[in-house]
C-alpha positions as a Markdown table, in Angstrom:
| # | Residue | x | y | z |
|---|---|---|---|---|
| 1 | Met | 0.0 | 0.0 | 0.0 |
| 2 | Phe | 1.9 | 3.0 | -1.3 |
| 3 | Ala | 1.0 | 6.6 | -2.1 |
| 4 | Tyr | 1.3 | 7.6 | -5.8 |
| 5 | Tyr | 0.9 | 10.5 | -8.1 |
| 6 | Asp | -0.7 | 10.1 | -11.6 |
| 7 | Arg | 0.7 | 12.9 | -13.6 |
| 8 | Asp | -1.6 | 12.4 | -16.5 |
| 9 | Ala | -4.7 | 12.6 | -14.4 |
| 10 | Asp | -3.1 | 15.1 | -11.9 |
| 11 | Ile | -4.4 | 13.0 | -9.0 |
| 12 | Ala | -2.4 | 12.0 | -5.8 |
| 13 | Trp | -3.6 | 9.1 | -3.8 |
| 14 | Phe | -2.6 | 8.6 | -0.1 |
| 15 | Pro | -3.7 | 5.4 | 1.7 |
| 16 | Thr | -4.3 | 5.7 | 5.4 |
| 17 | Gly | -5.5 | 2.1 | 6.1 |
| 18 | Gln | -6.9 | -1.0 | 4.5 |
| 19 | Ser | -10.3 | -2.3 | 3.7 |
| 20 | Ser | -11.9 | -4.8 | 1.4 |
| 21 | Asp | -15.2 | -2.9 | 1.4 |
| 22 | Val | -14.8 | 0.8 | 0.7 |
| 23 | Val | -17.3 | 3.6 | 0.3 |
| 24 | Ser | -16.2 | 6.9 | -1.2 |
| 25 | Gly | -17.4 | 10.4 | -0.4 |
| 26 | Arg | -16.7 | 13.4 | -2.6 |
| 27 | Val | -15.2 | 16.4 | -0.8 |
| 28 | Pro | -13.9 | 19.7 | -2.2 |
| 29 | Gly | -10.8 | 18.9 | -4.1 |
| 30 | Gly | -11.1 | 15.1 | -4.2 |
| 31 | Val | -12.4 | 12.0 | -2.6 |
| 32 | Lys | -12.2 | 10.3 | 0.8 |
| 33 | Asp | -12.5 | 6.5 | 1.0 |
| 34 | Tyr | -13.9 | 4.9 | 4.2 |
| 35 | Asp | -14.3 | 1.3 | 5.3 |
| 36 | Arg | -18.0 | 0.6 | 5.0 |
| 37 | Ala | -18.4 | -1.2 | 8.4 |
| 38 | Ser | -16.1 | 0.8 | 10.7 |
| 39 | His | -16.2 | 4.1 | 8.9 |
| 40 | Asp | -12.4 | 4.4 | 9.3 |
| 41 | Leu | -10.7 | 6.6 | 6.7 |
| 42 | Val | -8.7 | 4.4 | 4.4 |
| 43 | Ala | -7.5 | 6.7 | 1.6 |
| 44 | Ile | -7.5 | 10.3 | 0.4 |
| 45 | Glu | -7.5 | 11.2 | -3.3 |
| 46 | Val | -6.4 | 14.7 | -4.2 |
| 47 | Trp | -7.7 | 16.1 | -7.6 |
| 48 | Glu | -5.8 | 18.8 | -9.4 |
| 49 | Ala | -2.9 | 17.8 | -7.1 |
| 50 | Ser | -0.4 | 20.1 | -8.9 |
| 51 | Thr | -2.4 | 23.1 | -7.7 |
| 52 | Arg | -3.0 | 21.8 | -4.2 |
| 53 | Leu | 0.2 | 20.1 | -3.1 |
| 54 | Pro | 3.8 | 21.2 | -3.0 |
| 55 | Ala | 5.8 | 20.2 | -6.1 |
| 56 | Ser | 8.4 | 18.6 | -3.8 |
| 57 | Ile | 5.8 | 16.1 | -2.5 |
| 58 | Leu | 4.5 | 15.3 | -6.0 |
| 59 | Glu | 8.1 | 14.7 | -7.3 |
| 60 | Ala | 8.7 | 12.3 | -4.5 |
| 61 | Leu | 5.7 | 10.1 | -5.2 |
| 62 | Pro | 5.9 | 7.3 | -7.7 |
| 63 | Ala | 3.6 | 6.8 | -10.6 |
| 64 | Pro | 0.7 | 4.3 | -10.1 |
| 65 | Ala | 1.5 | 0.7 | -10.8 |
| 66 | Pro | 0.1 | -0.5 | -14.1 |
| 67 | His | -3.1 | -2.4 | -13.9 |
| 68 | Arg | -2.7 | -6.1 | -14.5 |
| 69 | Val | -5.6 | -7.9 | -16.0 |
| 70 | Arg | -5.8 | -11.6 | -15.3 |
| 71 | Leu | -7.4 | -13.5 | -18.2 |
| 72 | Pro | -9.4 | -16.6 | -17.6 |
| 73 | Glu | -7.5 | -19.8 | -18.3 |
| 74 | Trp | -9.7 | -20.6 | -21.3 |
| 75 | Ala | -8.8 | -17.3 | -23.0 |
């Protein structure tokens, strides 16, 4: 579980916990993700991150990992 910055989308994502059942709530400037059962905050997504966060933080964040699609065995 690592923070990342998607330069193409200009979105930074910061995990704060883990959950297998997340509900998201839009807030000014992004989204907050909560665990559905406990209501614990599990991630913060910052939109237009280049205008909201210091460049030094964004430069330190890696790009998001590429999505891997697992094909069915019959494919």
